[in-house]
TORLORO-44000 format. One record per residue (C-alpha): x, y, z. Coordinates in pm, whole numbers, padded with zeros to 5 digits, always signed. Example, Ala and Ser with C-alpha at 12.3 -4.5 7.8 and 13.67 -1.06 7.14 Angstrom:
2
+01230-00450+00780+01367-00106+00714
This chain:
188
-00879-02686+01509-00929-02402+01757-01180-02135+01697-01043-01785+01580-01117-01499+01814-01282-01187+01664-00960-01017+01648-00820-01309+01456-01125-01316+01234-01116-00945+01162-00751-00956+01065-00859-01240+00827-01122-01012+00676-00869-00715+00645-00607-00954+00462-00903-01089+00219-01047-00742+00165-00714-00622+00051-00669-00896-00189-01044-00836-00324-00993-00485-00323-00660-00474-00495-00807-00717-00785-01158-00504-00835-01156-00191-00661-01381-00030-00406-01671-00020-00631-01619-00364-00793-01581-00567-00499-01861-00747-00339-01863-00799+00043-01976-01151-00029-01656-01203-00231-01486-01093+00069-01704-01321+00294-01649-01614+00093-01270-01544+00072-01261-01552+00439-01513-01837+00472-01766-01673+00679-02118-01535+00640-02180-01187+00531-02388-01125+00856-02078-01230+01065-01863-01001+00823-02109-00706+00951-02071-00794+01315-01684-00732+01265-01738-00427+01038-02033-00189+01025-02044-00193+00619-01824-00211+00331-01670+00112+00363-01529+00045+00697-01411-00281+00549-01211-00089+00285-01092+00171+00514-00932-00087+00728-00765-00238+00409-00645+00085+00307-00520+00191+00628-00331-00127+00650-00180-00125+00327-00035+00225+00414+00086+00113+00762+00251-00169+00620+00433+00046+00374+00535+00290+00628+00671-00008+00870+00859-00156+00570+01041+00178+00515+01094+00203+00899+01256-00152+00932+01458-00095+00597+01590+00239+00729+01687+00118+01082+01959+00310+01228+02080+00408+00851+02082+00762+00745+02104+00974+00432+02197+00785+00108+02221+00441+00303+01866+00461+00417+01756+00586+00076+01872+00285-00093+01790+00031+00168+01408+00168+00171+01401+00180-00220+01546-00179-00236+01261-00296+00010+00993-00134-00145+01063-00245-00508+01128-00603-00366+00793-00588-00204+00573-00479-00496+00789-00730-00725+00692-01006-00494+00349-00894-00381+00205-00716-00665-00133-00692-00482+00027-00429-00242+00083-00219-00523-00261-00272-00666-00441-00209-00341-00249+00127-00308-00358+00231-00632-00708+00125-00569-00680+00352-00245-00580+00655-00417-00847+00594-00688-01115+00552-00408-01009+00870-00263-01037+01067-00582-01377+00917-00654-01500+00974-00283-01391+01331-00269-01557+01405-00614-01907+01271-00456-01839+01476-00164-01723+01203+00092-01402+01311+00259-01347+01042+00516-01127+00827+00248-00905+01131+00184-00868+01231+00555-00764+00870+00654-00536+00840+00350-00377+01194+00377-00302+01093+00740-00150+00783+00626+00071+00934+00374+00204+01196+00627+00285+00902+00836+00501+00755+00530+00639+01118+00483+00763+01139+00843+00917+00786+00839+01108+00865+00553+01201+01220+00639+01427+01166+00934+01625+00904+00788+01684+01130+00474+01824+01386+00691+01519+01573+00739+01572+01726+00414+01234+01844+00230+01383+01794-00114+01511+01431-00044+01199+01339+00104+00992+01473-00199+01217+01314-00441+01192+00964-00265+00852+00969-00259+00824+01103-00613+01037+00823-00719+00807+00576-00536+00505+00696-00725+00695+00679-01048+00781+00311-00972+00409+00255-00897+00316+00398-01239+00586+00193-01414+00534-00129-01230+00148-00094-01299+00184-00027-01660+00393-00377-01670+00739-00220-01783+00952-00534-01781+01250-00505-01541+01505-00473-01843+01332-00174-02018+01490+00144-02078+01251+00334-01877+01394+00228-01545+01745+00347-01630+01670+00690-01499+01612+00523-01162+01876+00482-00909+01979+00110-00915+01819+00021-00568+01480+00177-00698+01470-00042-01016+01247-00356-01011+01434-00657-00971+01621-00770-01268+01670-00425-01434+01975-00348-01551+02154+00010-01591
């Protein structure tokens, strides 16, 4: 078996960190758990990243970037309502098929809140930059309409909350969302 490069190992750490942080959050995840999941020692982990905070930032940034890329690919050359439904369907499919993505997003927002309250603004600055990149990615396909962009992202946050609370796909709480924004299996 070929040896992984430092960049490949770093990528493995980010993927493992996303899974660990998604389950246990920033404060509840140990670097030892991440190292074990990747199959490296903690000293090696710290050769790739200077500390737990840097690992979390890389994982949170990847989560935001993956979501931005998902919207970009789903919209493609579509505009307006077609783009809206394509992006909504792609997102709800993602969180249904990979719930750890949703969990990582929620852990990211929680970590920002906690860090900001403690006077550490680095998490928040990075997440706000990532959020603005999401905003910009959906804004143009939605006709550069601030109201449409806000509504789309607000629906996304509502979907996050409903999915995180475990509402089943056929629950009436989903009925107010456009069909493409409902979790798989939800009926109208």
